[in-house]
C-alpha positions in Angstrom: -36.3 10.6 6.0 -37.7 7.6 8.1 -34.8 5.3 6.7 -31.9 7.8 6.8 -32.8 8.2 10.8 -32.9 4.5 10.9 -29.2 3.8 9.2 -28.1 6.5 11.2 -29.1 5.1 14.4 -27.7 1.5 13.4 -24.5 3.1 13.0 -24.2 4.5 16.4 -26.1 7.9 16.3 -27.8 8.8 19.4 -29.3 12.3 18.4 -30.5 12.8 15.4 -31.7 16.4 13.8 -35.0 16.2 11.4 -34.7 19.3 9.3 -38.3 19.5 8.1 -37.6 22.6 6.0 -35.6 19.8 3.6 -38.7 17.8 3.1 -40.9 18.3 0.0 -44.7 18.1 -0.2 -46.8 17.0 2.6 -45.5 16.4 6.3 -46.0 14.0 8.3 -44.8 15.1 11.5 -46.8 12.4 13.4 -45.5 9.7 11.8 -41.8 10.8 11.7 -41.9 11.6 15.6 -43.6 8.4 16.5 -41.4 6.2 14.3 -38.4 7.6 15.3 -35.6 5.1 16.4 -33.9 7.5 18.6 -34.4 11.1 20.4 -34.7 13.8 17.8 -34.4 17.7 17.2 -37.5 19.1 15.0 -35.7 21.9 13.4 -37.8 24.3 10.2 -35.4 26.8 9.6 -36.0 29.8 7.5 -34.6 31.1 4.6 -33.2 34.4 6.5 -31.6 31.6 9.1 -30.1 29.8 6.2 -32.7 26.8 5.8 -34.7 26.0 3.0 -38.5 27.0 4.7 -40.5 29.3 2.3 -44.1 28.6 3.1 -45.6 31.1 5.4 -44.3 32.0 8.9 -47.7 30.8 10.8 -47.4 27.6 9.3 -43.8 27.0 10.4 -44.2 27.7 13.9 -47.7 25.7 14.2 -45.6 22.3 13.0 -43.5 23.5 15.9 -46.0 23.6 18.2 -47.5 20.4 17.2 -44.0 18.7 17.5 -44.2 19.7 21.3 -47.6 18.6 21.7 -46.4 15.1 20.3 -43.7 14.9 22.9 -40.6 15.4 20.4 -37.6 14.8 22.9 -36.0 18.5 21.6 -37.3 21.6 19.3 -34.9 23.9 17.7 -36.0 27.9 18.0 -34.8 30.8 16.9 -34.1 34.1 19.1 -37.3 35.8 17.7 -40.0 32.9 18.4 -38.7 31.6 21.4 -40.9 34.0 23.5 -44.3 32.8 21.2 -43.8 29.2 21.2 -43.6 28.1 25.0 -42.2 25.3 27.0 -44.9 22.4 27.5 -44.4 18.7 28.8 -41.1 17.1 28.4 -40.0 18.5 25.1 -36.4 20.6 25.5 -35.8 23.4 23.9 -32.7 24.7 21.7 -32.7 28.3 21.5 -29.9 29.0 18.2 -28.3 31.7 16.7 -26.5 31.8 13.4 -24.5 34.3 11.7 -23.2 33.0 8.2 -20.7 36.0 7.9 -18.8 36.4 11.1 -18.2 35.2 14.4 -19.2 38.3 16.4 -17.1 40.3 18.9 -20.4 40.4 21.7 -20.5 36.3 21.5 -21.1 36.5 24.8 -23.8 39.4 25.1 -25.3 36.8 22.2 -25.1 34.2 24.4 -26.7 36.1 27.3 -29.9 36.9 25.4 -30.4 33.3 24.3 -30.1 32.3 27.9 -32.3 34.6 28.8 -35.3 32.9 26.9 -35.8 29.9 29.0 -33.5 27.1 27.0 -32.3 23.7 27.8 -29.6 24.2 25.6 -27.7 27.5 23.7 -26.7 26.7 20.2 -24.1 29.3 18.5 -23.2 28.7 14.5 -20.9 31.1 13.4 -18.5 31.7 10.3 -14.9 31.7 11.5 -12.8 34.4 9.7 -9.9 33.4 11.5 -8.5 30.2 13.5 -8.8 32.6 16.4 -12.8 32.7 16.1 -12.7 28.8 17.0 -11.0 29.6 20.4 -13.6 32.5 21.2 -16.2 30.1 20.5 -14.8 27.4 22.7 -14.0 29.8 25.6 -17.5 30.5 25.3 -18.7 26.8 25.6 -16.1 26.3 28.2 -17.8 28.7 30.7 -21.2 29.0 30.0 -24.0 28.1 32.9 -26.2 26.5 30.2 -25.7 23.4 28.2 -24.3 25.2 25.0 -23.4 23.9 21.5 -21.0 26.4 19.8 -19.5 25.6 16.3 -17.6 27.6 13.7 -18.8 27.1 10.2 -16.6 27.3 7.0 -13.5 25.6 6.6 -11.8 27.6 9.3 -14.1 26.3 11.3 -13.3 22.6 11.0 -11.8 22.3 14.4 -14.6 23.5 16.3 -17.0 20.7 15.2 -14.4 18.1 16.5 -13.2 19.5 19.2 -16.2 21.5 21.0 -17.0 18.0 23.2 -13.8 18.6 24.7 -15.0 22.1 26.3 -18.0 20.7 27.5 -20.8 21.1 24.2 -23.6 18.4 24.8 -23.0 17.3 21.1 -22.2 18.7 17.6 -23.2 18.7 14.3 -22.7 16.5 11.5 -24.3 15.8 7.9 -25.9 12.2 7.2 -23.3 12.0 4.0 -20.3 13.9 3.0 -22.2 15.0 -0.2 -25.0 16.1 1.8 -23.5 19.2 3.9 -26.1 21.3 5.5 -23.2 23.9 6.2 -20.2 25.2 5.3 -17.4 23.4 7.0 -19.6 20.5 8.3 -18.5 17.3 8.4 -20.0 13.7 7.6 -21.1 11.6 10.6 -18.9 8.7 9.2 -15.9 11.2 9.5 -16.9 12.2 13.1 -17.2 8.6 13.8 -14.9 6.8 12.1 -11.8 9.4 11.8 -12.2 11.5 14.4 -13.9 9.3 17.1 -16.0 12.2 18.5 -17.7 10.1 21.4 -14.4 9.3 22.9 -13.1 12.9 23.0 -13.2 14.5 26.5 -11.4 17.0 28.6 -8.7 15.0 29.2 -8.0 14.3 25.5 -4.8 15.4 24.1 -4.7 17.5 21.0 -2.6 16.8 18.0 -3.2 18.3 14.3 -1.7 19.6 11.2 -1.4 23.2 10.2 -1.5 24.0 6.7 -3.3 26.4 4.1 -5.3 25.0 2.1 -6.0 21.9 4.7 -8.8 20.0 2.9 -6.8 17.5 1.0 -4.8 16.4 3.5 -4.7 12.7 4.7 -3.1 13.2 8.1 -6.1 13.3 10.2 -6.9 9.7 8.8 -4.0 8.3 9.6 -2.6 9.6 12.8 -6.1 9.3 14.2 -6.6 5.4 13.3 -2.7 4.9 15.0 -4.0 6.7 18.0 -6.9 4.7 18.5 -4.8 1.4 17.5 -2.7 2.5 20.4 -5.5 3.5 23.0 -4.3 6.7 23.4 -6.5 9.4 24.8 -5.8 12.1 21.7 -7.6 13.1 18.8 -5.8 14.8 15.5 -7.3 17.7 13.9 -7.0 19.6 10.9 -6.1 23.3 11.4 -6.3 25.4 8.5 -3.9 28.6 9.3 -3.7 31.5 6.9 -0.4 32.8 7.0 -1.6 35.8 8.4 -2.9 34.3 11.7 0.0 31.8 12.2 1.3 34.0 15.1 -2.0 34.3 16.6 -2.5 30.4 16.1 0.4 29.4 18.1 0.2 31.9 20.5 -3.4 30.1 21.1 -2.1 26.9 21.1 -1.9 26.4 24.9 -5.6 27.2 25.2 -6.6 24.8 23.0 -4.4 22.0 24.8 -2.6 21.3 21.9 0.6 19.2 22.3 2.0 18.5 18.8 1.4 19.9 15.3 2.7 18.9 11.9 3.6 21.4 9.6 2.7 21.8 6.1 2.7 24.5 3.2 3.1 27.3 3.4 4.2 27.3 7.3 7.3 25.0 7.4 10.0 28.0 7.2 7.5 30.6 9.3 7.4 28.5 12.4 11.3 28.7 13.1 10.9 32.0 14.7 8.8 30.5 17.2 10.7 27.7 17.8 12.3 27.6 21.3 14.5 24.2 20.7 15.1 22.2 17.3 16.7 19.6 16.0 20.0 20.0 14.1 18.2 19.0 10.8 15.9 21.7 11.1 18.7 24.3 11.3 20.7 22.6 8.7 17.2 22.5 6.4 15.9 25.8 7.5 12.3 24.3 7.9 10.2 22.2 10.4 7.4 19.7 9.5 6.8 18.8 13.1 6.2 20.8 16.3 5.8 19.3 20.0 4.9 21.7 22.9 6.8 20.9 26.7 5.9 23.3 28.8 7.3 26.8 27.9 9.3 25.2 25.0 8.1 24.7 21.4 10.3 22.1 19.9 11.0 21.9 16.5 11.8 18.5 14.2 12.1 17.6 10.4 10.9 14.0 10.0 10.7 14.5 6.3 14.3 14.4 5.9 14.7 11.5 8.0 11.9 9.5 6.1 13.0 10.3 3.0 16.5 9.7 3.0 15.4 6.5 4.9 13.1 5.2 2.2 15.5 6.3 -0.8 18.9 4.4 1.1 16.7 0.9 1.3 16.4 1.2 -2.5 20.0 2.3 -3.1 21.2 0.0 -1.3 19.3 -3.0 -3.1 20.4 -1.6 -6.7 23.8 0.1 -6.0 25.1 0.2 -2.6 25.2 3.4 -0.7 24.2 7.1 -1.5 27.6 8.3 -1.1 29.1 9.5 -4.7 25.8 9.3 -6.4 24.6 11.9 -8.6 21.0 12.8 -7.5 18.5 15.3 -9.5 15.9 16.5 -7.4 12.7 18.2 -9.5 11.2 20.7 -7.4 12.4 23.9 -5.1 10.3 23.8 -2.5 10.3 22.3 1.7 10.4 18.7 0.4 13.0 19.4 -2.1 15.0 21.2 0.7 14.6 18.4 3.0 15.5 16.0 0.7 18.8 18.0 -1.0 19.8 18.3 3.1 19.9 14.9 3.4 21.0 13.3 0.2 24.1 16.4 0.4 24.8 15.2 4.0 25.0 11.4 3.0 27.7 12.3 0.2 25.8 12.7 -2.9 26.2 15.1 -5.7 22.8 17.0 -5.7 21.3 19.1 -9.0 18.4 20.9 -8.3 15.9 21.9 -11.2 12.5 23.7 -10.4 10.2 25.0 -12.8 10.6 28.8 -11.1 14.3 29.0 -11.9 15.1 31.9 -9.4 13.7 29.1 -6.8 15.9 26.6 -7.8 18.9 28.8 -7.5 17.6 30.2 -4.2 17.7 26.9 -2.6 20.8 25.6 -4.6 22.7 28.3 -2.9 21.4 27.6 0.8 22.4 24.2 0.5 25.2 24.1 -1.6 24.7 22.2 -4.7 24.3 22.7 -8.3 21.1 24.2 -10.0 20.0 23.2 -13.7 16.9 24.7 -15.8 14.0 23.0 -15.9 14.0 23.1 -19.7 17.9 21.1 -19.4 16.3 18.4 -16.7 17.1 15.7 -19.1 21.2 16.9 -20.0 22.7 15.3 -17.2 22.4 11.1 -16.5 21.8 11.0 -12.6 21.6 7.9 -10.8 18.7 8.9 -8.6 15.9 11.3 -9.5 13.6 12.7 -7.1 10.1 14.4 -7.5 9.7 16.7 -5.1 7.1 18.8 -7.1 3.5 18.1 -7.5 3.6 17.3 -10.5 1.4 14.1 -11.3 -0.5 14.5 -8.2 -4.3 14.0 -8.1 -6.1 15.5 -9.9 -3.4 15.9 -12.8 -2.6 12.2 -12.9 -1.7 12.2 -16.4 1.3 14.4 -16.1 5.0 13.3 -15.3 7.9 15.6 -14.2 10.7 13.6 -16.5 10.5 12.1 -19.9 10.3 8.8 -20.1 12.7 8.1 -22.8 15.5 9.6 -20.6 14.7 6.3 -17.5 16.9 3.6 -17.8 17.1 0.3 -16.0 19.0 0.5 -12.7 18.2 4.1 -12.3 16.3 4.8 -9.2 13.2 7.2 -9.5 11.4 8.3 -5.7 8.3 10.3 -6.5 7.3 12.3 -3.0 3.7 12.6 -4.5 1.4 10.0 -2.6 -2.0 10.5 -4.4 -1.9 8.5 -6.6 0.8 6.0 -5.2 1.3 5.1 -9.2 2.0 8.1 -10.6 2.5 8.5 -14.3 6.4 8.8 -13.4 6.1 5.7 -11.3 4.5 3.7 -13.8 7.0 4.7 -16.7 10.2 4.4 -14.3 8.5 0.4 -13.6 8.2 -0.3 -17.1 11.5 0.9 -18.0 13.2 -1.2 -15.4 14.1 1.2 -12.9 14.1 0.9 -9.2 11.0 2.5 -7.7 10.1 4.4 -4.4 7.0 5.5 -4.3 5.8 8.3 -2.1 3.4 6.4 0.4 6.2 4.9 1.8 7.9 8.5 2.5 4.3 9.6 4.1 3.9 7.0 6.4 7.4 7.0 7.5 7.6 10.5 8.4 4.1 10.5 9.8 5.2 7.7 12.2 8.1 9.5 13.5 6.2 12.2 14.2 3.6 10.0 16.0 6.6 8.6 18.1 7.5 12.5 18.9 3.9 12.9 20.1 3.3 10.2 22.3 6.7 8.3 22.9 5.3 5.3 21.7 6.5 3.2 18.4 3.5 4.0 15.5 1.5 1.1 14.1 3.6 1.4 10.5 1.7 -1.1 9.0 -1.7 0.1 10.0 -1.0 3.3 9.1 0.3 2.8 5.6 -2.6 0.4 4.7 -5.1 3.3 5.7 -3.3 5.6 3.2 -3.4 3.1 0.6 -7.2 2.4 0.7 -7.8 6.0 1.2 -6.0 7.1 -2.2 -7.0 3.4 -3.8 -8.7 3.2 -7.3 -12.0 4.5 -6.0 -10.5 7.5 -4.7 -8.7 8.6 -7.7 
């Protein structure tokens, strides 16, 4: 534990929690405190409170008292033991409350009970069952007269861990390593420092983010946050898991969060349209938005997928065949990405054919865009000039799958795979060996993110840095 503590300090940690309930065997408390390289919190959490302490309660309380006598910086106490373990010396008291089922409706009352027990800091950790629970927690932290650490657990609660400092929390909690999480939804110290730059977040920090369900796979926070740091912009880009049934409430809450812009992905690209007050022509034509910007009372929608996809494809086609006009383009898939691509290709004069694994959905998209549709089993029955994979086939972890048979690939054919993790999908590998002109999903992903960055900040994006960051994140070691 001492070695891990020293490592965290070398990486910039200013306060470390020592979870004594995770120690197997004899606890050398005096050594842990004497040799501490930075201030520490001593915590011994019982099983009933989500910890691993199985020995006698008397022994646990004796260790906590000993830590105070030895002059530890902070000691973490639960509500029921706060009166029996008294204040002594310079040790500060953290009064903590955990609810692993919900964020209670009477959150303010819970806080008031803890605040009455002579704390220096109140800590509340509750389970988020909706995105709105995060905001309730942040509003409590902001209004509290006693310094309060308020976080929501679970993947729905992740924004609270990142943004609590913006609302006045004295610190947040992170794990030593991403594979050693102590609470659901917890982020690692490395992620908090090197992706979200937690220490730089303050009350003036502009909030950006991505809304999706699920959210854990998204690499957008990595790419956007490194761009924001490079541009020296006081902003943070956070992941918000927003289930479909909570979308309306989340968008209503956005102002209270201080949100200025959002990337929008599955399953919200179409649902957000009803909340937009303004939108660019592509949003109307595609029937979907992947970007929203809050400006005063307006919520403005954009579709950077369309522009990025066409730019990426047009460069490849121009090098090989001149122009998109008159080309036969086969689109594999019938989701939001396929809709954006079909709209763009048709607008640029291509003959578009959509083939999706769900025929009804493909037919509906073809009808909406005004193009042709083909059964998935017959997708090899035409001879296209361009193939665009907008389906998830070939995406990590199913890297041994391809949506198109290599025997139908030929030299001169332009193959664009929107999958970006991995970059070298099986389709891309086979297209390369067959002499096709290829366009990877990385190029499109970075282009659309760069366009979003400019919409969010008014500044040109560090495109090459964003691309290199994404490539490192999805490199062979990540596959």
